[in-house]
Backbone bond lengths (Angstrom), bond angles and torsions (degrees), N, CA, C in turn:
res aa  C-N    CA-C-N  psi(-1)  N-CA   C-N-CA  omega(-1)  CA-C   N-CA-C  phi
1 M - - - 1.458 - - 1.532 109.40 -
2 V 1.317 117.65 132.01 1.456 123.03 178.72 1.525 108.65 -97.95
3 I 1.339 116.35 124.25 1.464 121.87 176.52 1.521 108.25 -96.24
4 Q 1.337 116.84 122.28 1.455 121.16 -178.01 1.525 110.21 -94.07
5 I 1.335 116.29 119.07 1.466 122.22 175.16 1.518 106.99 -117.41
6 H 1.339 116.31 119.64 1.452 121.04 -172.80 1.517 109.43 -111.28
7 L 1.339 116.87 113.80 1.462 120.87 -179.30 1.524 112.52 -116.48
8 G 1.323 118.80 -30.89 1.452 120.91 -172.24 1.512 114.34 -92.10
9 Y 1.317 118.22 60.07 1.448 119.53 178.47 1.526 110.72 -155.67
10 T 1.324 115.41 165.79 1.459 121.12 178.98 1.515 109.00 -136.31
11 Y 1.328 116.29 148.44 1.456 121.39 177.06 1.521 110.18 -88.82
12 D 1.320 116.23 134.12 1.467 122.34 174.44 1.522 107.59 -107.75
13 W 1.318 116.15 103.37 1.457 120.66 -176.54 1.527 112.65 -104.45
14 D 1.362 117.62 -2.68 1.464 118.88 -174.52 1.527 111.53 -145.70
15 N 1.331 116.18 45.62 1.457 122.18 172.95 1.530 113.03 57.52
16 M 1.306 115.96 68.94 1.460 122.41 177.04 1.524 110.32 -62.28
17 K 1.329 116.30 143.19 1.452 120.63 178.54 1.526 110.25 -62.31
18 Q 1.337 115.76 142.81 1.460 120.37 -175.69 1.521 111.67 -61.63
19 D 1.348 117.51 -34.61 1.468 119.82 178.11 1.525 110.74 -59.84
20 N 1.344 116.68 -39.39 1.463 120.41 179.07 1.526 110.80 -69.07
21 V 1.327 116.02 -39.78 1.466 120.13 177.39 1.522 110.15 -60.80
22 D 1.344 116.22 -44.41 1.470 120.61 -178.93 1.518 111.17 -65.53
23 M 1.350 117.32 -39.71 1.462 120.24 -179.86 1.520 110.50 -64.37
24 L 1.343 116.93 -44.42 1.460 120.61 179.17 1.530 111.02 -63.15
25 K 1.323 116.30 -41.11 1.456 120.01 178.79 1.518 111.23 -61.93
26 S 1.348 116.82 -35.65 1.465 120.72 -177.88 1.517 112.83 -67.05
27 I 1.337 117.92 -21.48 1.473 120.43 177.59 1.527 111.36 -107.40
28 G 1.339 116.43 15.10 1.452 120.48 172.20 1.510 115.57 88.54
29 V 1.338 117.88 16.70 1.462 120.77 178.90 1.523 109.34 -102.71
30 E 1.311 116.56 118.70 1.458 121.91 179.13 1.528 109.87 -80.41
31 V 1.321 116.44 136.80 1.464 121.75 177.02 1.530 108.47 -102.38
32 V 1.333 115.82 119.67 1.464 121.88 -179.05 1.525 108.58 -100.71
33 K 1.319 116.65 117.87 1.462 121.94 -177.32 1.520 110.89 -78.77
34 V 1.333 116.52 129.86 1.459 122.79 174.98 1.521 108.09 -112.36
35 E 1.315 117.74 124.94 1.461 122.53 -179.37 1.531 109.89 -99.16
36 Q 1.333 116.10 137.19 1.460 120.24 178.79 1.522 111.35 -66.28
37 G 1.333 116.73 -35.26 1.470 120.20 179.20 1.514 111.55 59.27
38 D 1.327 116.67 -133.68 1.463 120.43 -178.13 1.525 112.58 -93.87
39 W 1.324 117.58 12.26 1.464 120.41 177.11 1.529 109.02 -73.99
40 S 1.308 117.27 134.70 1.464 121.62 -179.97 1.529 110.57 -68.43
41 N 1.346 115.93 159.58 1.459 119.78 176.05 1.521 111.16 -61.73
42 L 1.346 116.44 -36.31 1.456 120.35 179.35 1.519 110.41 -60.69
43 L 1.330 116.47 -43.24 1.462 121.06 -178.74 1.527 110.74 -75.67
44 Y 1.319 116.36 -47.66 1.463 121.18 -171.55 1.524 111.99 -73.11
45 R 1.335 117.21 -43.78 1.459 120.62 -174.54 1.525 113.05 -102.91
46 N 1.327 116.95 -55.57 1.466 120.31 -173.79 1.521 112.23 -64.08
47 S 1.336 116.92 -35.64 1.467 120.67 178.42 1.527 112.03 -94.61
48 Y 1.325 116.49 2.61 1.468 123.23 177.42 1.524 113.11 60.63
49 C 1.326 116.84 26.53 1.466 119.16 -177.99 1.520 112.84 -75.25
50 F 1.346 117.27 -6.17 1.459 118.93 174.22 1.522 110.58 -57.83
51 K 1.333 117.10 -30.06 1.469 119.88 179.47 1.524 110.33 -66.14
52 W 1.307 116.41 -44.47 1.459 119.77 -179.35 1.528 110.49 -71.01
53 K 1.337 117.88 -33.77 1.464 119.80 -178.97 1.523 110.83 -59.62
54 G 1.328 116.65 -42.70 1.457 119.44 178.65 1.512 112.09 -62.80
55 L 1.336 117.14 -42.06 1.459 120.74 -179.88 1.523 111.68 -69.69
56 I 1.329 116.44 -40.59 1.466 120.27 -179.29 1.526 110.48 -61.60
57 E 1.320 116.78 -37.12 1.459 121.08 -177.99 1.528 112.89 -83.54
58 S 1.331 116.80 -11.05 1.462 120.60 -178.81 1.526 111.20 -75.83
59 D 1.343 115.51 151.25 1.462 120.11 179.09 1.528 110.83 -114.90
60 V 1.343 116.49 22.19 1.457 121.70 -179.12 1.528 109.59 -84.87
61 D 1.317 117.46 142.36 1.467 121.40 -176.69 1.525 112.24 -69.31
62 Y 1.334 117.12 -43.21 1.459 122.06 -178.59 1.525 109.01 -137.19
63 E 1.329 116.00 136.70 1.453 120.32 178.65 1.525 109.94 -136.17
64 L 1.338 115.08 149.09 1.450 121.73 172.95 1.514 107.07 -115.72
65 L 1.333 116.25 109.75 1.456 122.29 -176.31 1.523 108.93 -94.01
66 V 1.338 116.91 123.69 1.461 121.23 179.43 1.523 109.06 -134.04
67 D 1.342 115.81 156.50 1.456 121.69 176.94 1.523 110.73 -79.25
68 A 1.337 115.15 164.24 1.460 120.14 -179.10 1.524 112.26 -72.55
69 D 1.347 117.30 -29.09 1.469 120.07 -176.45 1.530 110.16 -89.57
70 T 1.335 114.98 60.86 1.461 120.97 -175.67 1.517 110.22 -132.47
71 L 1.305 115.25 159.47 1.454 122.28 177.92 1.519 107.94 -134.51
72 F 1.338 117.49 119.58 1.454 121.85 176.88 1.525 108.67 -82.91
73 L 1.322 116.27 124.83 1.456 122.11 -178.87 1.524 111.67 -109.50
74 D 1.309 117.09 4.40 1.456 121.50 -176.69 1.520 107.91 -160.31
75 N 1.309 116.34 164.55 1.459 121.69 171.49 1.525 107.68 -78.22
76 V 1.334 117.22 115.89 1.469 120.39 -175.63 1.530 111.48 -109.66
77 D 1.334 116.79 21.00 1.467 119.96 179.56 1.519 112.56 -58.23
78 D 1.338 116.64 -27.70 1.456 120.20 -175.54 1.521 113.21 -67.85
79 I 1.312 117.41 -20.89 1.468 120.79 -173.06 1.521 111.71 -59.85
80 L 1.324 117.23 -46.50 1.461 120.27 -176.25 1.523 112.89 -74.75
81 E 1.313 117.48 -4.47 1.464 120.49 177.34 1.521 112.04 -91.03
82 N 1.345 117.02 -3.00 1.467 119.73 -172.79 1.526 112.06 -135.82
83 F 1.331 116.19 63.24 1.463 119.46 174.64 1.534 111.46 -72.28
84 D 1.335 116.71 -24.16 1.466 122.31 176.48 1.524 112.71 54.03
85 G 1.333 116.40 40.88 1.463 120.70 176.91 1.516 114.65 80.80
86 N 1.330 118.07 5.51 1.464 121.67 179.98 1.523 110.97 -93.09
87 E 1.328 115.85 158.62 1.461 120.85 179.91 1.529 111.46 -78.90
88 L 1.317 117.02 -37.48 1.458 122.30 -176.74 1.528 109.90 -136.21
89 I 1.325 116.09 157.68 1.460 122.36 168.44 1.523 106.55 -115.02
90 V 1.318 117.02 123.70 1.465 120.55 -171.37 1.529 110.23 -137.08
91 V 1.325 115.15 170.65 1.461 122.10 172.39 1.523 107.21 -126.33
92 P 1.335 118.96 123.40 1.468 121.00 179.76 1.519 111.04 -68.51
93 E 1.341 115.97 151.43 1.459 120.89 177.08 1.526 110.12 -86.33
94 Y 1.311 114.61 134.15 1.461 121.56 173.46 1.520 108.21 -121.98
95 L 1.342 116.41 120.45 1.458 120.26 -179.43 1.519 111.03 -67.58
96 R 1.304 115.81 -38.52 1.464 122.77 176.42 1.512 106.89 -151.17
97 K 1.302 116.81 175.63 1.452 120.18 -176.10 1.523 111.37 -53.09
98 D 1.340 116.40 123.58 1.467 124.24 176.72 1.523 113.78 64.58
99 T 1.337 118.50 18.21 1.469 121.40 176.17 1.518 108.55 -119.80
100 R 1.308 116.25 97.52 1.453 120.69 -176.31 1.525 111.29 -80.79
101 A 1.336 115.58 142.61 1.460 121.32 -178.49 1.528 109.76 -87.62
102 G 1.315 116.32 71.94 1.460 120.77 177.56 1.514 112.37 58.31
103 N 1.343 116.07 -134.00 1.461 120.02 -178.40 1.526 111.69 -98.92
104 L 1.340 116.32 17.53 1.454 119.71 -172.74 1.519 113.21 -77.38
105 F 1.345 114.50 144.32 1.443 122.89 169.00 1.522 107.40 -114.99
106 N 1.315 117.31 158.72 1.455 119.28 -179.28 1.512 110.41 -101.15
107 I 1.326 115.52 130.98 1.448 120.51 -177.45 1.520 111.31 -67.16
108 G 1.348 116.97 -12.07 1.454 119.91 178.60 1.512 114.09 -62.05
109 F 1.332 117.55 -10.99 1.460 120.48 -179.97 1.531 108.58 -158.61
110 M 1.340 117.32 112.28 1.456 120.13 177.84 1.520 110.35 -151.84
111 G 1.333 117.20 123.43 1.446 122.28 172.18 1.516 108.95 -89.59
112 Y 1.327 115.98 135.58 1.464 121.37 -168.27 1.522 110.17 -138.37
113 K 1.338 116.08 138.94 1.462 122.29 176.11 1.532 109.32 -106.63
114 K 1.321 115.41 146.77 1.466 118.88 178.35 1.521 111.44 -58.71
115 T 1.331 116.37 -32.76 1.459 120.04 179.90 1.530 112.36 -72.01
116 S 1.336 117.13 -10.10 1.465 120.96 177.58 1.524 112.17 -94.54
117 K 1.320 116.78 7.52 1.464 121.94 -176.04 1.525 112.30 -57.64
118 Y 1.311 117.36 -29.64 1.468 120.27 -177.76 1.523 111.88 -60.76
119 L 1.331 117.76 -30.04 1.461 120.96 178.65 1.525 110.95 -66.69
120 L 1.321 116.48 -40.14 1.458 120.48 177.93 1.526 110.50 -68.33
121 E 1.321 116.65 -40.33 1.464 120.48 178.87 1.527 111.10 -62.98
122 Q 1.329 116.95 -39.90 1.461 120.30 177.98 1.525 111.20 -65.01
123 S 1.324 117.59 -40.62 1.459 119.73 -179.02 1.528 111.23 -68.05
124 V 1.331 117.61 -34.84 1.463 120.76 175.41 1.521 110.63 -63.14
125 E 1.334 117.21 -44.19 1.469 120.60 179.32 1.524 110.79 -60.25
126 R 1.326 117.86 -37.23 1.464 120.61 178.11 1.524 110.82 -68.35
127 C 1.322 116.28 -39.13 1.461 119.86 179.61 1.533 111.85 -63.51
128 K 1.320 117.15 -27.99 1.462 121.16 179.87 1.523 112.30 -65.34
129 T 1.320 116.63 -23.89 1.475 119.99 -174.91 1.526 112.89 -106.01
130 K 1.354 117.52 4.17 1.458 120.50 -178.48 1.528 109.87 -128.16
131 D 1.317 116.54 140.64 1.457 120.98 -179.31 1.517 112.50 -84.17
132 Y 1.316 117.71 -33.42 1.463 121.23 -173.73 1.530 109.95 -123.07
133 T 1.312 114.66 84.20 1.459 120.36 177.81 1.520 107.79 -159.99
134 T 1.314 116.92 174.28 1.458 121.26 176.48 1.515 109.31 -135.92
135 E 1.327 115.13 167.54 1.453 120.87 -179.59 1.521 111.68 -59.88
136 M 1.345 117.86 -38.73 1.452 120.32 -176.69 1.529 111.93 -76.62
137 F 1.332 117.35 -37.08 1.460 119.52 175.84 1.526 110.04 -57.10
138 E 1.328 116.24 -47.44 1.465 119.86 -177.34 1.522 111.82 -70.13
139 L 1.335 117.99 -37.20 1.462 119.98 177.00 1.523 110.39 -61.92
140 C 1.326 117.12 -43.78 1.468 120.64 -179.72 1.525 110.98 -64.26
141 N 1.336 116.48 -39.11 1.463 119.81 178.69 1.528 110.72 -63.81
142 I 1.331 116.84 -41.94 1.468 121.02 179.25 1.526 110.45 -63.17
143 I 1.328 116.44 -44.19 1.459 120.85 179.72 1.518 110.89 -59.52
144 E 1.330 116.96 -42.50 1.463 120.56 -179.43 1.519 111.58 -70.37
145 E 1.319 117.27 -43.81 1.464 121.43 -176.53 1.524 111.86 -67.87
146 Q 1.326 117.13 -37.32 1.457 121.33 -175.58 1.537 112.68 -98.88
147 S 1.325 116.87 5.70 1.468 122.46 179.64 1.528 111.40 52.35
148 I 1.339 115.48 46.45 1.455 121.58 178.37 1.525 109.45 -71.70
149 K 1.323 117.28 137.76 1.457 121.15 179.73 1.528 110.30 -80.38
150 V 1.329 115.73 123.74 1.457 120.94 175.43 1.528 108.73 -128.54
151 K 1.299 115.73 150.48 1.456 121.21 176.59 1.523 108.21 -98.92
152 E 1.316 117.46 117.70 1.446 122.31 -178.90 1.533 110.13 -97.54
153 L 1.325 115.79 125.21 1.455 121.55 175.32 1.528 109.42 -90.07
154 P 1.322 118.84 151.68 1.462 121.22 -178.56 1.525 112.00 -66.39
155 Y 1.325 116.27 124.55 1.457 119.69 -175.38 1.528 111.88 -63.69
156 Q 1.350 117.43 -26.92 1.466 118.98 -179.17 1.521 111.78 -60.11
157 Q 1.338 117.25 -31.35 1.456 120.80 -178.31 1.519 113.12 -92.12
158 Y 1.337 116.99 -28.35 1.451 119.63 -169.78 1.525 115.31 -117.35
159 M 1.327 118.98 -24.57 1.453 118.64 -170.98 1.524 112.02 -149.23
160 P 1.337 118.91 63.65 1.465 120.25 178.03 1.529 110.64 -78.67
161 L 1.332 116.06 80.92 1.463 122.30 -171.53 1.521 113.89 -86.83
162 W 1.333 113.89 171.88 1.455 124.36 163.81 1.530 112.91 48.20
163 H 1.321 118.94 -121.81 1.465 121.29 -177.94 1.529 111.62 -64.26
164 N 1.328 116.65 -21.02 1.464 119.53 -179.44 1.529 112.94 -69.56
165 H 1.328 117.31 -10.70 1.462 118.68 172.45 1.526 110.63 -60.31
166 K 1.337 116.30 -26.61 1.465 120.40 -175.58 1.532 113.10 -84.35
167 I 1.327 117.24 -10.82 1.464 119.52 177.06 1.526 108.95 -66.59
168 K 1.316 116.16 135.45 1.458 121.83 -173.73 1.533 111.95 -53.44
169 K 1.337 115.58 135.24 1.456 121.48 177.96 1.516 109.33 -138.47
170 D 1.323 114.19 150.01 1.464 120.94 178.45 1.524 108.77 -121.92
171 V 1.322 115.69 136.31 1.461 121.58 175.97 1.523 108.53 -110.65
172 A 1.316 116.19 130.67 1.460 121.55 177.69 1.523 108.93 -136.78
173 V 1.302 116.07 168.58 1.466 121.67 175.62 1.516 108.24 -116.37
174 E 1.326 116.14 121.25 1.450 121.84 178.37 1.527 109.23 -125.67
175 N 1.309 116.02 124.05 1.471 121.10 -178.99 1.519 112.04 54.12
176 G 1.337 115.45 37.95 1.452 120.44 176.68 1.508 114.92 79.62
177 K 1.345 118.95 8.48 1.465 122.03 -178.43 1.520 109.94 -125.84
178 F 1.343 115.76 147.20 1.453 119.86 176.36 1.523 110.78 -70.63
179 V 1.319 116.39 136.24 1.456 123.19 176.32 1.527 107.34 -128.48
180 V 1.338 116.59 134.20 1.463 121.47 -178.92 1.524 109.34 -122.23
181 H 1.331 116.91 130.18 1.462 123.07 174.98 1.522 109.20 -122.10
182 D 1.340 117.13 148.50 1.453 119.87 174.46 1.526 109.84 -95.09
183 E 1.335 116.64 -173.73 1.469 120.91 -173.94 1.518 112.94 -65.39
184 N 1.339 117.50 -18.95 1.467 121.50 177.37 1.523 112.20 -97.82
185 N 1.330 115.99 12.25 1.459 123.54 179.44 1.525 112.56 67.10
186 N 1.350 117.12 22.08 1.460 119.90 170.93 1.523 108.50 -72.81
187 K 1.328 116.34 129.92 1.453 120.26 175.29 1.511 109.42 -83.60
188 L 1.327 116.93 118.40 1.456 121.11 -179.07 1.519 109.75 -76.49
189 R 1.337 115.46 131.21 1.459 119.95 179.54 1.526 111.37 -96.62
190 F 1.314 116.68 -16.23 1.458 121.03 -169.05 1.525 106.60 -162.10
191 Y 1.340 118.55 138.63 1.468 120.34 -179.39 1.525 110.02 -130.08
192 H 1.318 114.98 123.44 1.468 121.72 178.36 1.523 108.05 -107.11
193 F 1.327 116.61 115.47 1.461 120.15 -173.19 1.525 112.99 -77.13
194 T 1.314 118.62 -26.06 1.470 125.32 175.35 1.524 112.73 70.05
195 T 1.331 115.80 145.02 1.464 120.73 -179.90 1.516 111.92 -72.19
196 H 1.326 117.90 -4.95 1.460 121.68 174.70 1.523 110.74 -64.20
197 I 1.312 117.45 -25.54 1.450 121.80 -172.32 1.522 110.39 -83.81
198 D 1.331 116.99 125.40 1.454 122.18 172.64 1.526 108.33 -147.36
199 P 1.333 118.45 159.07 1.457 119.62 -173.29 1.521 114.02 -73.35
200 F 1.322 118.24 -33.02 1.458 121.01 -177.96 1.525 109.20 -139.87
201 M 1.316 117.07 153.91 1.464 120.02 177.35 1.528 109.73 -60.04
202 G 1.330 116.00 132.18 1.452 120.38 177.73 1.513 114.46 80.70
203 S 1.323 117.84 4.46 1.460 120.26 -177.75 1.526 110.01 -87.65
204 P 1.319 116.54 166.12 1.466 118.74 172.65 1.529 109.96 -61.59
205 V 1.297 116.49 154.37 1.463 120.47 179.14 1.520 109.81 -62.87
206 L 1.312 116.09 136.75 1.464 121.31 -179.95 1.518 109.85 -93.10
207 R 1.310 116.75 115.53 1.458 121.35 174.25 1.532 109.39 -117.37
208 F 1.311 115.48 40.77 1.456 122.42 176.25 1.521 112.23 61.80
209 G 1.344 114.82 31.56 1.447 119.08 173.75 1.510 111.32 -102.30
210 L 1.339 118.01 -0.33 1.453 122.11 -178.16 1.524 110.64 -94.57
211 D 1.337 115.68 176.87 1.454 119.88 -175.93 1.528 110.97 -69.03
212 H 1.312 115.98 164.66 1.459 122.01 -174.95 1.522 111.80 -64.81
213 N 1.335 117.56 -37.37 1.459 119.77 -179.72 1.522 111.68 -63.58
214 T 1.345 116.31 -40.07 1.462 119.80 178.65 1.519 110.74 -66.72
215 T 1.330 116.61 -41.38 1.454 120.68 177.73 1.529 110.91 -61.01
216 A 1.328 116.25 -46.63 1.464 120.02 -180.00 1.516 111.39 -63.68
217 R 1.340 116.86 -42.31 1.466 119.99 -179.45 1.525 110.86 -59.96
218 M 1.339 116.70 -44.99 1.464 120.30 -176.92 1.518 111.21 -66.59
219 W 1.334 117.64 -48.84 1.461 119.98 -173.68 1.520 112.75 -77.49
220 V 1.323 118.17 -41.76 1.459 120.21 -176.27 1.516 111.88 -81.42
221 K 1.332 117.35 -47.57 1.461 119.96 -174.82 1.528 112.19 -80.21
222 R 1.322 116.83 -41.99 1.469 118.76 -175.22 1.514 112.16 -82.26
223 F 1.335 116.79 -43.24 1.457 120.19 -173.12 1.526 113.89 -110.78
224 D 1.329 117.21 -5.97 1.460 120.47 -179.16 1.524 110.09 51.03
225 N 1.322 115.12 44.38 1.463 122.48 -172.44 1.527 108.66 -129.21
226 P 1.338 118.32 121.19 1.462 120.25 -176.83 1.518 114.74 -85.32
227 V 1.335 118.68 -7.20 1.465 120.01 -170.81 1.524 111.67 -63.21
228 G 1.324 117.09 -39.36 1.456 119.47 -179.52 1.505 113.71 -61.47
229 L 1.318 117.27 -23.61 1.458 120.37 -179.31 1.528 112.16 -70.77
230 I 1.325 117.04 -16.39 1.468 119.06 174.97 1.528 109.60 -60.27
231 Y 1.338 116.44 -38.55 1.464 119.93 177.37 1.520 110.45 -61.71
232 S 1.335 115.82 -43.47 1.464 119.65 179.22 1.519 110.62 -60.31
233 Y 1.323 116.92 -39.55 1.455 120.49 178.61 1.532 110.50 -59.95
234 F 1.332 116.41 -46.60 1.456 119.47 -178.98 1.525 110.71 -63.80
235 N 1.325 116.73 -37.97 1.458 119.99 179.90 1.522 111.38 -65.33
236 F 1.342 116.67 -37.14 1.454 119.99 177.26 1.516 111.02 -72.72
237 A 1.333 116.67 -42.96 1.463 121.41 -171.73 1.523 112.18 -75.52
238 E 1.320 115.93 -38.21 1.469 118.85 -176.98 1.517 109.09 -163.04
239 D 1.298 116.13 121.83 1.453 121.33 178.42 1.528 108.90 -61.87
240 F 1.362 116.75 132.08 1.463 119.96 -178.87 1.525 111.75 -56.27
241 N 1.324 117.45 -32.97 1.458 120.36 -177.60 1.520 112.85 -69.35
242 T 1.345 117.58 -14.29 1.462 119.48 -178.08 1.529 112.17 -98.97
243 I 1.328 117.35 -1.88 1.464 119.76 -178.61 1.529 109.29 -73.24
244 K 1.314 117.17 118.74 1.459 120.61 -175.78 1.528 113.01 -114.42
245 E 1.315 117.17 1.48 1.459 118.69 177.77 1.523 109.95 -69.56
246 T 1.312 115.47 137.54 1.462 118.86 172.45 1.525 109.11 -76.18
247 I 1.308 116.67 166.76 1.457 120.78 178.58 1.525 110.72 -59.06
248 E 1.322 117.14 -40.78 1.465 119.88 -178.60 1.522 111.11 -67.29
249 Q 1.334 117.66 -38.76 1.454 120.36 177.29 1.518 111.06 -63.78
250 W 1.339 115.73 -41.18 1.469 120.30 179.91 1.526 110.72 -64.48
251 K 1.326 116.74 -40.23 1.463 120.08 -179.33 1.524 111.59 -61.53
252 L 1.331 117.31 -34.65 1.460 120.41 -179.16 1.524 112.05 -65.45
253 K 1.329 117.34 -21.81 1.468 121.12 -177.27 1.514 112.29 -90.89
254 R 1.337 118.25 -8.55 1.456 119.52 -174.73 1.507 111.01 -73.67
């Protein structure tokens, strides 16, 4: 039996520009088109169910769903090999250090099995009957109500969100690769910057599309956090649009 694990692809739920599709294809990233179909805007966009629609329609055995505003600091291929009898692999949300946000998980990181598709389908059905909810709120409620088994990864390593951006972090280079540790010497494997982060109050959300000075001002002065400067380094060292290595070629260099 062949187990299909799909990591090198992205979902296009809102008509990605062809130039972007071509660039991603050139570095080995497949773009999977998601069609809204007869789903209402309230369901598809406002409740963020476009994310579940892509997964529900997928035929992959195991998937790792991550947000675009993320930085991989380690090889995380091992995660999907260790569900340990659980339906999902998730990271709980923490608003600040040691303050968990109820039963919520963050969509920025979720390991998913094809056999767990029924949970996503149930959450979509709930979203159809509610005006003010999201796909993740309903999924978390279903998991709690039905006592679904999930594997929770430590947020310190995978999801230092929101106020936790301000927790002290150190960036170093080891064997030619960036390594990030927090104040408790936890090695971060993955960093989700979150749409909460912006350079000034009332400004557009910063997704590292602004100039280097603005990026440095926001991360260093506002959050006293050096992690965002890794993006600036990559922008100076090599424009993302010029990277032509495929995923397999890049893996050989790690």
